[in-house]
N, C-alpha and C positions, 0 to 999 in steps of 0.2 A: 604301321602306326605312324601317326604324325604328331609331333611335339616340337618345342623349340630346339631343333636339331642343328641348324646352320649358324654356328657361332663364330665363324671365321670373319676376318675383316671385310671380305667381299659380301657375305650374306647372299650369294647367288647360287641358284641351281643352274649350272652352266648348260646342261643338256636341254633345259626348257626354253632358253632364249628369253628375250624381253617381250612382255605382253602388254598391250593397251586394250583395256575393256571399256568400250563406249556404251553407256547406258542410253536406252531409247524408250520413250514413253511420254504420255500426257502427264500433266501435273497431277499430284495426289494418287499416283499409282505405286508408291512405295520405293521409288528409285533410290532416294537418299538412304532410307533404312537398309535396303539391300546392299548398297555401296559400303556403308559403314560397317555392317556386319561382316561382309566379305573381307574388308580391310583388316578387321580385328582378327579374323581367323587366319589369314595369310601371314600376318605379322607374327601370330602365335607359332606358326610353323617355322618361323625363322626367315621367311622370304621378305626382302625389302619391298614394302608396298606403301602406296600413298593414294589418297582420294584427292582429285583435283575437282572441286565443285565450282561450276560456273556461277551458281547463286551466291556462294560465299565470296568468291572473288569480286563479283559485281557489287556486293554490299561493302566490301573493303575499299574498292576504288571509287564507287559512285555514291555510296550511302544507301539508306533504306528505301523501300518502295515509294514512300511519300515524297522523296526528293527527285524522282525520275519523271520524264515527260509522260503525259497521259497515254501516248501510243507506244510506250516501250514494250509492254507485254502483249500487244496485239500483233497479229501477223497481217500480211498484205501491205498496203501502201503505208509508208512511214515518212516522217520529216527528215531532211538531211541531218539535223542534229541527232535524232534518234539512231539513224543508220551509223553515224560516226561513233556514237557511244557503244552500240552493240558490237561493232567491229573492234573497237578498243578492248572490250572485255574478252571477246573470243580470242583475239591475238595474244592477250596477256595470259589466258588460260593455257593456250598451246605452248607458250614459252615456258610456263611452269612445268608442263609435261616434259619438254626437252631437257630442262634443267635437272629434273629428277632422274631421268634416264642417264644423262651425262655424268651425274654424280654417283653412279653405281646402283641406282634403283632397278628393280626387275619388273614389277607390276604397277601400272597406273590405272586407276579406275576413274574415268572421266565422267563425272556426274552432271549430266545436262540432258535437256529434252531430246535434242538431235532428231526432231520429228519429221524431217523431210529427207528423202533419199539423197538429194543433191548435197545437202549440208553434211550428213554423216559420211557419205562417200568421199567428199572433199577432205575431211579430216583423216579418214582411213588411208587414203592414197598417199598423203604426206608422210605418214609414219611407216607405211608398208615399204616405201622406197628406201627407207633407212634400215630395212631388215627387221623391223619390229612386227611381231605377230599381232593382228587386230582381231578382236572378238566383239561382236555386237551382243549386248545384253538387253533384251527388250522386256519390259514389264507392262503387261496389259491387264485390264480389269473391267469386267462387265457386271460386277456385283455392286449395286448402288449403295447398299448398306456399308460395304467395305470402303467404297470411295468416300462416303460421308464420314466414316470413322477416321480415314486418313486425313481428310481436310481438318477435322477437329483436332487431331493430333498435331498437325502442322501449325494450326492456329495457336496451340498452346506453346510449342517449342521453337517455331521458326523466328529468327530475329526480325524478319519483315513485319511481324504482327505483335511485337512486344508493346504492351500498353494499349492495344486496340480493344474496342468493345467486341466481345466474342461473336455476336451475330453479324456485325459489320465485317469482321475478318472473314467469316465463312462466306458471306455474300460476295466480297471482293475476290476471294479465291475461286468461287464458282464462275465468276465472269471471266477469269483467266482461262479456266478449263474450256468453257464454251467456245471461246475464240480459237483456241488451239485445236479443238476437235474438227473445225471446218477445214483445216489445212494439214491435219496429221496423215502421214503415210506409214502404215505398218511395215515392218521388215519382211519383204518378200523376195528381195534379191539374194542370191546364193553366192555372191562374189566373196563374201567373208564368212567365216564360221560364226554361227549365232546360237544364242540360248534365249528361248522365249519362256518367261515365267507368267503364268496365268493366275490371277487372283492371289498373288503373293504366296505361292507354294502349293496351290490346289492342283496345278498341272504344270509340267515342264516339258519343253520340246528342245531338242538339240540338233544342230546340223554341222557336220564336218569338224567336230571337236577331236583333237588328237594330242597325244603326249601326256606325260604324268601330271604336270601342273594344271593344264587345262581340265583334265579329268577330275582332279581334286576340287577345282572350282565348281564343276557341275555337281559333284557329290555333296559339297557343302550347301549349295543353293537348293538342293532337293530336300533339305531338312529345316528350312527357316520359315518363319511367319512374322507378321507384325501386329499380332493381337496384343493389346495392353495387358501387362502383367507385372507383378512385383516379385522380386527374388529376395528372400530373407536368409541371413546366415547367423547361426549361433553355435557356439561350442557345446559339446555334450557336458552333462553334469559331472561333478566330482565323483570319482570312483573310490572303492575301498582300498585299492592298491594303485596309487597314481603313478608310481615310478617304474612299473613293469609292463613292457610290451607283451611278453609271453603270457602274463597272468590272465588277461582279458577279464578283469574283475567287474563285478556288478556295481551299481551306484551306491554310494554311501548314504546315510540318512539325509545329510545335507544335499546330496545330489538329487534325491527324490524331491526335496523342497524346491530346489532350483528348477526341476522339470515342471512342477506345478506353476511356479511363478512365470516361467517361460511361456507356458500355454496361455495364461491370463494376459500377459503383455502382448503376445503376437496377435491374439484374436481381437484385443482392444485396438491396437494400432491398425490392423488390417481393416476392421469395420469402419473406422474413421476415414481411412484412405479411400475405400470404395464408396462410402456414402458421399464424400466430397465430390465424386465424379458421377453421382446419380445412379450408382449401382447397388442393388440389394445384396449385402454380404451372403445371405442364405442361398442366393442363386449361383454363386461362384464357388467352385470346389477349391480347397487348399490341399496341395500335394506336398507331402513331407518325404524327403530323402534322408536316409541314415546309412551308416556303414553296417556291416554285420557284427561289429564289436558290441558287447553287451551295453556298455555305458552310452553308446550312441543311440541304438534303437530303443533302449529302455527310457531314454530321455523323451522319446516321442509317445510313450504309452499314455500319459495323461490326456493327449489329444483324442484318444479313442474312447475315453470315458466321459460320461455326462453327470455333472453334480448339480446340486441345487443352486450354486452360485454362477453356473454357466448361463450364457444367453439362451433364450428359448425362441425358436427351435435350435437344437445343437448345430454347430458348424459342420458342413460337409467336408470330411477329411479322408484322405487316402495316404497310407504310409507305405513306402517302398524301400526295401533294403537293397543296397548296392555294394556288393563285396569290393568293387574297384575303389571305393571311397575309404578303405581302411587307412589308418595313419601310416606315416613313413616308417619303414622298418629300421631300427637303430643297429641291428646286427650285434656284434660282440660288445658294443658300447651300451647295451641295454642295462639300465639301472646304475650306470656310472655317473659320477659328478664330473664337472669340467676339470677339477684338480686331479681326480683319479686318471682321467684320460691323458692329461699332460704328463703324469708320472709314468704310466704304463705304455702309452703310445705316443711318445714325443714327436717322432717324425710324422706320423699320421695327423697329429694335432696341427702341426704347421701347415700341412697341405689343406686341411679342413678350413682353417682360418683364412687362407689365401683365396679359396673359392668355395664357399659353402653351398653354392647352387650345384656345381658339377661334381664336387667331391663325393665319393662313396666310401663310407667307413667299411672295415672288414666285415663281410657277410651281410652288409646292409644295403639300403637303397639310397641313392642321391635324390635331390629334388628333381633332377632331370629324369631319373627313372620314374619318379612319381608322376611327372607331367605326361610321360608316355603312357603310363597306366591309366591316367584319367581321361585320355583323349576320347574314348567312347562315351564317357559321362558328359563331356562338353558338347558332343553332338546331340545327346539326349536333352541337354539343357536348352539347346537351340530349338528342339522340337516341342518341348513342353509348352502348352498353351495356357495352363492354369497358373495361379499364384503358387509360388514354390518356396518352401522353407527347407533349408539344408542344415541339418543338425549333424555336425561333423567334428573332425579333429583339426587342430590349428594348422597343421601342415597342408591338409587337403583344402581348407578354406583359403589359405594363401594362394594356392595355385589357381583355383577357380576365380578368385577375385582379380588376380593379375590378368587373367584372360579377359574378363569382362571390362576392366577399366584400362586395358592396354599397357600394362607395365612391362618393361623388358625383363627377360628371364633372370638376369643377375640381381634384380631387386626383390625377387619372390621371397627369399629367406628373411628379408628385412621388414616384412609387414607384421606389425603387432596385432594379434587377434586375441583380445582379453576375454576370459570367461565372465559373463555378466553383461556383455554388450550385444545388442542386436543390430546387425548391419543390414540396412535396407537399400536395395539396388533397383532402379527403374530404368531399363533400356528404352531409349527414344531415338527418333530419327536423327536428332542433332546432338547426340551425346548420351552418356550414361550418368544418371544422377544417383548419388548415393550419400547416405548419412548414417551415423552410428547413434544408437540410443542406449543409454545405460539403464539397467533394470534390476541388478542384483549385486549385493555387497556381502553375501553370506559365505559359507564354507566353499573353498575352491577359488575365491576371489580376493578377499581382504587378507591383509598380513596378520591380523590378530587371530583369524581362524586357521590360516594355512602356513604361517611361519615364514612368509616371504611376500614381497610386493606382488599384488594381484594373484596371490595363491600359486605362484610358480614353484615347481618342484625341481630342485637342482639335479635330481637323479633322472629327470626326463628332459634334459637340456637338448638332446639331439633334434627332437621335433620342435622344441620351442627356442631354438638357438637365437633367433632374432630378439627374443624377449629376455633371455637369460644371460647370453654372452655377447659376442661382438660379430654380427653378420656383415656381409659385404653390402655396403650401402653408399649413399651419396657422400662425397668427401666432406661436405659442410655439415653433415649430420642433420639436415632439415627433414621435416616430415613429408610423407607422401600423401597429398590431399586426396580424399575420397568424398566428393560431394560436400554436404553441409558441414561435416566435421573431418577430422584427419585421422589416418592410420599412422601411429607414431613410429618414427625411425630414430632410435637413440643415437647420440654422438658416440662413435666408436672409440674404444680405449685399447691401446696395444695390450695383447695378452701377456701374462707373465711367462718368462722363459721356462 
């Protein structure tokens, strides 16, 4: 299993050595998307990883595409000014790579075209002499529909085309591609280990890959794609017995109302999102993941029924139960309030407050244990090509959100996930965009219905520690931003003795 395992100061897998992954490929072949996804996964495993993007560095140093000489993106003959600018950018990127390795980093993904054998071999030889393992990662694509989709995705999210007319942006990007195609040299040399990905996951070829970490990289790359999709998160509805892990109780009447409202809100939000991209919502399936607990999969039941108020034809929905997505096990603390735990387990309480991510209550799971349990689910998340709604427990949603938006493990317990909020996450090549939408104020959410802020149950504090007590979070008590809105991180207060 892989999870955030390496929490030492070094963050290194000593037996794996340092690795430089050089991307190779024409523009609009998914290199940036692959690089960012791989960085997210390796960081999740605890390996210190960074993406050094030639395009990002060029924009930082020289500005946007409009500020560059007209021959900057063409290959062949160039003006002395352009040659000097390109050398400046390439040398600056290489220095960033050295700086990261020298500061204790283990894996660098160099996101650039590296389209000629001379260019990529020159880079590889420099780092190979320093004992750094070099792996070529080539992304090739012969599917014109996929290339056009990549271009339009880049047009939307690339800083180079912010504010451009969409059609002009596409035409400009096509001109870059056509020029590069005339000079591009596929990876055929076997000097370095290489991974070739065809059509962003349709087929993969490997050469001379060895060792645990390189093998994990290949395993992850076998499971990714870059199809546009939206991932939604919502907590399950209120149950009849909220404070008991063992009870596995069904939804309360308010919980069933919540489930109906969740269905209405998700289908409405999703239809607007797809229509804005020119996609017919009835042509795309919505996949729903739940845990095997009653309150989770019963919250999904309304999506499988069609009523007179539903859009016609009904949405295409598939519901999948995933036992790995069960809530965190509170062990002997099940049903206890924070005051009771302080009284009966004073030493354990102190250890818990010190590190709520790694601490494991007696006969319970820690958040670290939960992350290990969820690793197969994260791989399936990368494989899923349809829009996805995860109806889950707060502890599970925290772990998956932290993976998607790249939060460190220590901040996982500090993410507030309120019942009645729909969190919408859209992975793109240049980042993960997310925002929260409020849709419910009934039982299980509001204090007047549930006896506490946002319907929190003090007897279920182990799962909802970040919301009910004081989790380990940023010293200044600031919020952790997630896209358009923020996931709130309360200011910590020292617990009573």
